[in-house]
PyMOL Python script that loads the backbone (N, CA, C, O; Angstrom):
from pymol import cmd

cmd.read_pdbstr("""\
ATOM      1  N   MET A   1     122.396  40.549 104.947  1.00  0.00           N
ATOM      2  CA  MET A   1     123.023  39.344 104.430  1.00  0.00           C
ATOM      3  C   MET A   1     122.785  39.258 102.923  1.00  0.00           C
ATOM      4  O   MET A   1     121.682  39.539 102.454  1.00  0.00           O
ATOM      5  N   LEU A   2     123.789  38.880 102.180  1.00  0.00           N
ATOM      6  CA  LEU A   2     123.672  38.834 100.732  1.00  0.00           C
ATOM      7  C   LEU A   2     122.646  37.821 100.237  1.00  0.00           C
ATOM      8  O   LEU A   2     122.055  38.017  99.175  1.00  0.00           O
ATOM      9  N   ALA A   3     122.427  36.765 100.971  1.00  0.00           N
ATOM     10  CA  ALA A   3     121.471  35.753 100.536  1.00  0.00           C
ATOM     11  C   ALA A   3     120.038  36.228 100.672  1.00  0.00           C
ATOM     12  O   ALA A   3     119.142  35.650 100.057  1.00  0.00           O
ATOM     13  N   ASP A   4     119.802  37.247 101.445  1.00  0.00           N
ATOM     14  CA  ASP A   4     118.449  37.750 101.681  1.00  0.00           C
ATOM     15  C   ASP A   4     118.272  39.083 100.968  1.00  0.00           C
ATOM     16  O   ASP A   4     118.612  40.131 101.516  1.00  0.00           O
ATOM     17  N   LEU A   5     117.733  39.048  99.733  1.00  0.00           N
ATOM     18  CA  LEU A   5     117.583  40.276  98.962  1.00  0.00           C
ATOM     19  C   LEU A   5     116.442  41.146  99.465  1.00  0.00           C
ATOM     20  O   LEU A   5     116.229  42.239  98.940  1.00  0.00           O
ATOM     21  N   ALA A   6     115.709  40.690 100.462  1.00  0.00           N
ATOM     22  CA  ALA A   6     114.677  41.535 101.056  1.00  0.00           C
ATOM     23  C   ALA A   6     115.309  42.580 101.968  1.00  0.00           C
ATOM     24  O   ALA A   6     114.658  43.555 102.344  1.00  0.00           O
ATOM     25  N   THR A   7     116.566  42.380 102.320  1.00  0.00           N
ATOM     26  CA  THR A   7     117.287  43.355 103.139  1.00  0.00           C
ATOM     27  C   THR A   7     117.356  44.668 102.381  1.00  0.00           C
ATOM     28  O   THR A   7     117.744  44.692 101.213  1.00  0.00           O
ATOM     29  N   ASP A   8     116.981  45.767 103.038  1.00  0.00           N
ATOM     30  CA  ASP A   8     116.967  47.059 102.367  1.00  0.00           C
ATOM     31  C   ASP A   8     118.358  47.535 101.994  1.00  0.00           C
ATOM     32  O   ASP A   8     118.580  47.989 100.872  1.00  0.00           O
ATOM     33  N   ALA A   9     119.288  47.437 102.915  1.00  0.00           N
ATOM     34  CA  ALA A   9     120.627  47.939 102.633  1.00  0.00           C
ATOM     35  C   ALA A   9     121.664  47.026 103.270  1.00  0.00           C
ATOM     36  O   ALA A   9     121.490  46.547 104.390  1.00  0.00           O
ATOM     37  N   TYR A  10     122.720  46.799 102.549  1.00  0.00           N
ATOM     38  CA  TYR A  10     123.804  45.960 103.038  1.00  0.00           C
ATOM     39  C   TYR A  10     124.983  46.863 103.408  1.00  0.00           C
ATOM     40  O   TYR A  10     125.591  47.467 102.524  1.00  0.00           O
ATOM     41  N   PRO A  11     125.313  46.966 104.686  1.00  0.00           N
ATOM     42  CA  PRO A  11     126.453  47.806 105.075  1.00  0.00           C
ATOM     43  C   PRO A  11     127.763  47.106 104.708  1.00  0.00           C
ATOM     44  O   PRO A  11     127.954  45.934 105.034  1.00  0.00           O
ATOM     45  N   PHE A  12     128.653  47.815 104.039  1.00  0.00           N
ATOM     46  CA  PHE A  12     129.912  47.175 103.671  1.00  0.00           C
ATOM     47  C   PHE A  12     131.138  47.979 104.075  1.00  0.00           C
ATOM     48  O   PHE A  12     132.254  47.465 104.000  1.00  0.00           O
ATOM     49  N   ALA A  13     130.968  49.195 104.492  1.00  0.00           N
ATOM     50  CA  ALA A  13     132.081  50.001 105.001  1.00  0.00           C
ATOM     51  C   ALA A  13     131.491  51.024 105.964  1.00  0.00           C
ATOM     52  O   ALA A  13     130.289  51.292 105.939  1.00  0.00           O
ATOM     53  N   LYS A  14     132.318  51.577 106.785  1.00  0.00           N
ATOM     54  CA  LYS A  14     131.852  52.519 107.791  1.00  0.00           C
ATOM     55  C   LYS A  14     131.032  53.649 107.157  1.00  0.00           C
ATOM     56  O   LYS A  14     131.569  54.512 106.463  1.00  0.00           O
ATOM     57  N   GLY A  15     129.718  53.621 107.412  1.00  0.00           N
ATOM     58  CA  GLY A  15     128.843  54.661 106.910  1.00  0.00           C
ATOM     59  C   GLY A  15     128.366  54.482 105.478  1.00  0.00           C
ATOM     60  O   GLY A  15     127.627  55.331 104.980  1.00  0.00           O
ATOM     61  N   TRP A  16     128.756  53.416 104.801  1.00  0.00           N
ATOM     62  CA  TRP A  16     128.361  53.182 103.416  1.00  0.00           C
ATOM     63  C   TRP A  16     127.472  51.948 103.326  1.00  0.00           C
ATOM     64  O   TRP A  16     127.722  50.950 104.002  1.00  0.00           O
ATOM     65  N   THR A  17     126.447  52.009 102.502  1.00  0.00           N
ATOM     66  CA  THR A  17     125.563  50.860 102.302  1.00  0.00           C
ATOM     67  C   THR A  17     125.289  50.664 100.820  1.00  0.00           C
ATOM     68  O   THR A  17     125.512  51.560 100.005  1.00  0.00           O
ATOM     69  N   LEU A  18     124.807  49.487 100.491  1.00  0.00           N
ATOM     70  CA  LEU A  18     124.423  49.157  99.131  1.00  0.00           C
ATOM     71  C   LEU A  18     123.066  48.476  99.186  1.00  0.00           C
ATOM     72  O   LEU A  18     122.895  47.473  99.879  1.00  0.00           O
ATOM     73  N   ASP A  19     122.110  49.015  98.460  1.00  0.00           N
ATOM     74  CA  ASP A  19     120.771  48.437  98.404  1.00  0.00           C
ATOM     75  C   ASP A  19     120.753  47.409  97.272  1.00  0.00           C
ATOM     76  O   ASP A  19     120.582  47.761  96.105  1.00  0.00           O
ATOM     77  N   LEU A  20     120.931  46.149  97.626  1.00  0.00           N
ATOM     78  CA  LEU A  20     121.052  45.098  96.623  1.00  0.00           C
ATOM     79  C   LEU A  20     119.757  44.860  95.866  1.00  0.00           C
ATOM     80  O   LEU A  20     119.788  44.610  94.661  1.00  0.00           O
ATOM     81  N   ALA A  21     118.627  44.933  96.542  1.00  0.00           N
ATOM     82  CA  ALA A  21     117.347  44.730  95.864  1.00  0.00           C
ATOM     83  C   ALA A  21     117.135  45.807  94.805  1.00  0.00           C
ATOM     84  O   ALA A  21     116.708  45.499  93.693  1.00  0.00           O
ATOM     85  N   GLU A  22     117.423  47.049  95.129  1.00  0.00           N
ATOM     86  CA  GLU A  22     117.279  48.146  94.166  1.00  0.00           C
ATOM     87  C   GLU A  22     118.274  47.993  93.020  1.00  0.00           C
ATOM     88  O   GLU A  22     117.948  48.275  91.867  1.00  0.00           O
ATOM     89  N   THR A  23     119.466  47.554  93.334  1.00  0.00           N
ATOM     90  CA  THR A  23     120.481  47.333  92.312  1.00  0.00           C
ATOM     91  C   THR A  23     119.995  46.331  91.283  1.00  0.00           C
ATOM     92  O   THR A  23     120.148  46.555  90.082  1.00  0.00           O
ATOM     93  N   LEU A  24     119.411  45.228  91.735  1.00  0.00           N
ATOM     94  CA  LEU A  24     118.928  44.204  90.813  1.00  0.00           C
ATOM     95  C   LEU A  24     117.658  44.648  90.093  1.00  0.00           C
ATOM     96  O   LEU A  24     117.435  44.273  88.942  1.00  0.00           O
ATOM     97  N   ARG A  25     116.824  45.446  90.765  1.00  0.00           N
ATOM     98  CA  ARG A  25     115.611  45.957  90.114  1.00  0.00           C
ATOM     99  C   ARG A  25     115.944  46.913  88.978  1.00  0.00           C
ATOM    100  O   ARG A  25     115.242  46.935  87.967  1.00  0.00           O
ATOM    101  N   THR A  26     116.988  47.693  89.125  1.00  0.00           N
ATOM    102  CA  THR A  26     117.306  48.709  88.133  1.00  0.00           C
ATOM    103  C   THR A  26     118.256  48.215  87.041  1.00  0.00           C
ATOM    104  O   THR A  26     118.472  48.927  86.061  1.00  0.00           O
ATOM    105  N   ASN A  27     118.819  47.037  87.181  1.00  0.00           N
ATOM    106  CA  ASN A  27     119.687  46.478  86.150  1.00  0.00           C
ATOM    107  C   ASN A  27     118.884  45.431  85.382  1.00  0.00           C
ATOM    108  O   ASN A  27     118.664  44.325  85.877  1.00  0.00           O
ATOM    109  N   THR A  28     118.449  45.779  84.176  1.00  0.00           N
ATOM    110  CA  THR A  28     117.559  44.897  83.419  1.00  0.00           C
ATOM    111  C   THR A  28     118.209  43.565  83.064  1.00  0.00           C
ATOM    112  O   THR A  28     117.534  42.535  83.052  1.00  0.00           O
ATOM    113  N   HIS A  29     119.503  43.569  82.776  1.00  0.00           N
ATOM    114  CA  HIS A  29     120.175  42.311  82.427  1.00  0.00           C
ATOM    115  C   HIS A  29     120.236  41.374  83.631  1.00  0.00           C
ATOM    116  O   HIS A  29     120.019  40.170  83.491  1.00  0.00           O
ATOM    117  N   ALA A  30     120.527  41.911  84.794  1.00  0.00           N
ATOM    118  CA  ALA A  30     120.571  41.082  86.000  1.00  0.00           C
ATOM    119  C   ALA A  30     119.180  40.569  86.342  1.00  0.00           C
ATOM    120  O   ALA A  30     119.025  39.405  86.713  1.00  0.00           O
ATOM    121  N   ALA A  31     118.167  41.418  86.224  1.00  0.00           N
ATOM    122  CA  ALA A  31     116.797  40.989  86.507  1.00  0.00           C
ATOM    123  C   ALA A  31     116.380  39.870  85.557  1.00  0.00           C
ATOM    124  O   ALA A  31     115.736  38.906  85.973  1.00  0.00           O
ATOM    125  N   GLU A  32     116.743  39.995  84.291  1.00  0.00           N
ATOM    126  CA  GLU A  32     116.433  38.949  83.311  1.00  0.00           C
ATOM    127  C   GLU A  32     117.187  37.659  83.641  1.00  0.00           C
ATOM    128  O   GLU A  32     116.638  36.564  83.521  1.00  0.00           O
ATOM    129  N   ALA A  33     118.439  37.797  84.055  1.00  0.00           N
ATOM    130  CA  ALA A  33     119.257  36.630  84.375  1.00  0.00           C
ATOM    131  C   ALA A  33     118.669  35.834  85.532  1.00  0.00           C
ATOM    132  O   ALA A  33     118.815  34.612  85.575  1.00  0.00           O
ATOM    133  N   LEU A  34     118.007  36.506  86.469  1.00  0.00           N
ATOM    134  CA  LEU A  34     117.429  35.804  87.610  1.00  0.00           C
ATOM    135  C   LEU A  34     116.304  34.867  87.219  1.00  0.00           C
ATOM    136  O   LEU A  34     115.932  33.992  88.000  1.00  0.00           O
ATOM    137  N   THR A  35     115.750  35.033  86.017  1.00  0.00           N
ATOM    138  CA  THR A  35     114.639  34.190  85.581  1.00  0.00           C
ATOM    139  C   THR A  35     115.096  32.994  84.752  1.00  0.00           C
ATOM    140  O   THR A  35     114.257  32.206  84.317  1.00  0.00           O
ATOM    141  N   THR A  36     116.393  32.834  84.521  1.00  0.00           N
ATOM    142  CA  THR A  36     116.869  31.739  83.686  1.00  0.00           C
ATOM    143  C   THR A  36     117.325  30.555  84.535  1.00  0.00           C
ATOM    144  O   THR A  36     117.427  30.643  85.759  1.00  0.00           O
ATOM    145  N   ASP A  37     117.592  29.462  83.858  1.00  0.00           N
ATOM    146  CA  ASP A  37     118.114  28.279  84.549  1.00  0.00           C
ATOM    147  C   ASP A  37     119.598  28.068  84.217  1.00  0.00           C
ATOM    148  O   ASP A  37     120.100  26.946  84.288  1.00  0.00           O
ATOM    149  N   MET A  38     120.292  29.149  83.857  1.00  0.00           N
ATOM    150  CA  MET A  38     121.716  29.080  83.540  1.00  0.00           C
ATOM    151  C   MET A  38     122.503  29.705  84.693  1.00  0.00           C
ATOM    152  O   MET A  38     122.715  30.917  84.707  1.00  0.00           O
ATOM    153  N   PRO A  39     122.941  28.886  85.667  1.00  0.00           N
ATOM    154  CA  PRO A  39     123.567  29.395  86.886  1.00  0.00           C
ATOM    155  C   PRO A  39     124.786  30.290  86.653  1.00  0.00           C
ATOM    156  O   PRO A  39     124.938  31.303  87.335  1.00  0.00           O
ATOM    157  N   ALA A  40     125.645  29.942  85.717  1.00  0.00           N
ATOM    158  CA  ALA A  40     126.853  30.737  85.493  1.00  0.00           C
ATOM    159  C   ALA A  40     126.491  32.131  84.976  1.00  0.00           C
ATOM    160  O   ALA A  40     127.063  33.124  85.425  1.00  0.00           O
ATOM    161  N   TRP A  41     125.558  32.210  84.049  1.00  0.00           N
ATOM    162  CA  TRP A  41     125.153  33.508  83.508  1.00  0.00           C
ATOM    163  C   TRP A  41     124.453  34.330  84.587  1.00  0.00           C
ATOM    164  O   TRP A  41     124.688  35.531  84.719  1.00  0.00           O
ATOM    165  N   LYS A  42     123.600  33.672  85.349  1.00  0.00           N
ATOM    166  CA  LYS A  42     122.894  34.341  86.440  1.00  0.00           C
ATOM    167  C   LYS A  42     123.898  34.943  87.430  1.00  0.00           C
ATOM    168  O   LYS A  42     123.789  36.113  87.798  1.00  0.00           O
ATOM    169  N   ARG A  43     124.862  34.146  87.852  1.00  0.00           N
ATOM    170  CA  ARG A  43     125.869  34.585  88.821  1.00  0.00           C
ATOM    171  C   ARG A  43     126.675  35.763  88.270  1.00  0.00           C
ATOM    172  O   ARG A  43     126.896  36.748  88.974  1.00  0.00           O
ATOM    173  N   ASN A  44     127.109  35.664  87.022  1.00  0.00           N
ATOM    174  CA  ASN A  44     127.914  36.732  86.426  1.00  0.00           C
ATOM    175  C   ASN A  44     127.130  38.029  86.257  1.00  0.00           C
ATOM    176  O   ASN A  44     127.675  39.107  86.494  1.00  0.00           O
ATOM    177  N   MET A  45     125.874  37.949  85.857  1.00  0.00           N
ATOM    178  CA  MET A  45     125.072  39.159  85.660  1.00  0.00           C
ATOM    179  C   MET A  45     124.772  39.835  86.994  1.00  0.00           C
ATOM    180  O   MET A  45     124.819  41.061  87.088  1.00  0.00           O
ATOM    181  N   VAL A  46     124.467  39.056  88.017  1.00  0.00           N
ATOM    182  CA  VAL A  46     124.203  39.641  89.336  1.00  0.00           C
ATOM    183  C   VAL A  46     125.484  40.248  89.902  1.00  0.00           C
ATOM    184  O   VAL A  46     125.453  41.333  90.482  1.00  0.00           O
ATOM    185  N   ARG A  47     126.592  39.564  89.739  1.00  0.00           N
ATOM    186  CA  ARG A  47     127.873  40.096  90.198  1.00  0.00           C
ATOM    187  C   ARG A  47     128.186  41.418  89.493  1.00  0.00           C
ATOM    188  O   ARG A  47     128.625  42.371  90.136  1.00  0.00           O
ATOM    189  N   THR A  48     127.967  41.482  88.193  1.00  0.00           N
ATOM    190  CA  THR A  48     128.203  42.709  87.442  1.00  0.00           C
ATOM    191  C   THR A  48     127.310  43.839  87.929  1.00  0.00           C
ATOM    192  O   THR A  48     127.769  44.971  88.076  1.00  0.00           O
ATOM    193  N   ALA A  49     126.040  43.545  88.181  1.00  0.00           N
ATOM    194  CA  ALA A  49     125.110  44.568  88.675  1.00  0.00           C
ATOM    195  C   ALA A  49     125.589  45.124  90.013  1.00  0.00           C
ATOM    196  O   ALA A  49     125.528  46.331  90.245  1.00  0.00           O
ATOM    197  N   ILE A  50     126.060  44.252  90.881  1.00  0.00           N
ATOM    198  CA  ILE A  50     126.544  44.699  92.193  1.00  0.00           C
ATOM    199  C   ILE A  50     127.803  45.549  92.036  1.00  0.00           C
ATOM    200  O   ILE A  50     127.950  46.569  92.709  1.00  0.00           O
ATOM    201  N   LEU A  51     128.700  45.141  91.160  1.00  0.00           N
ATOM    202  CA  LEU A  51     129.935  45.909  90.949  1.00  0.00           C
ATOM    203  C   LEU A  51     129.657  47.280  90.334  1.00  0.00           C
ATOM    204  O   LEU A  51     130.408  48.225  90.575  1.00  0.00           O
ATOM    205  N   LEU A  52     128.592  47.401  89.544  1.00  0.00           N
ATOM    206  CA  LEU A  52     128.254  48.664  88.909  1.00  0.00           C
ATOM    207  C   LEU A  52     127.370  49.551  89.781  1.00  0.00           C
ATOM    208  O   LEU A  52     127.120  50.707  89.439  1.00  0.00           O
ATOM    209  N   ALA A  53     126.899  49.019  90.896  1.00  0.00           N
ATOM    210  CA  ALA A  53     125.998  49.776  91.779  1.00  0.00           C
ATOM    211  C   ALA A  53     126.738  50.923  92.438  1.00  0.00           C
ATOM    212  O   ALA A  53     127.961  50.913  92.574  1.00  0.00           O
ATOM    213  N   HIS A  54     125.966  51.899  92.838  1.00  0.00           N
ATOM    214  CA  HIS A  54     126.517  53.070  93.509  1.00  0.00           C
ATOM    215  C   HIS A  54     126.201  53.006  94.987  1.00  0.00           C
ATOM    216  O   HIS A  54     125.030  53.060  95.363  1.00  0.00           O
ATOM    217  N   PRO A  55     127.209  52.891  95.839  1.00  0.00           N
ATOM    218  CA  PRO A  55     126.955  52.869  97.283  1.00  0.00           C
ATOM    219  C   PRO A  55     126.463  54.224  97.770  1.00  0.00           C
ATOM    220  O   PRO A  55     126.721  55.258  97.154  1.00  0.00           O
ATOM    221  N   ALA A  56     125.753  54.194  98.885  1.00  0.00           N
ATOM    222  CA  ALA A  56     125.216  55.434  99.468  1.00  0.00           C
ATOM    223  C   ALA A  56     125.834  55.658 100.838  1.00  0.00           C
ATOM    224  O   ALA A  56     126.007  54.724 101.622  1.00  0.00           O
ATOM    225  N   LYS A  57     126.158  56.894 101.104  1.00  0.00           N
ATOM    226  CA  LYS A  57     126.673  57.281 102.431  1.00  0.00           C
ATOM    227  C   LYS A  57     125.474  57.505 103.338  1.00  0.00           C
ATOM    228  O   LYS A  57     124.563  58.262 103.001  1.00  0.00           O
ATOM    229  N   VAL A  58     125.477  56.840 104.496  1.00  0.00           N
ATOM    230  CA  VAL A  58     124.354  57.014 105.450  1.00  0.00           C
ATOM    231  C   VAL A  58     124.802  57.764 106.670  1.00  0.00           C
ATOM    232  O   VAL A  58     124.003  58.004 107.575  1.00  0.00           O
TER     233      VAL A  58
END
""", "prot")
cmd.dss("prot")
cmd.show_as("cartoon", "prot")
cmd.util.cbc("prot")
cmd.orient("prot")
């Protein structure tokens, strides 16, 4: 579930997953955005990190 970043991998297509926690850990701008009180910037940076992430075939 997207709301639970403790989830190791989020399945989004047959055989493909995305590790959201790792995506946010490795994107410094998104990680920084999570510490602010600016909701719009936080949302946009996390969305960008997810869009730039590389899915893995399992």
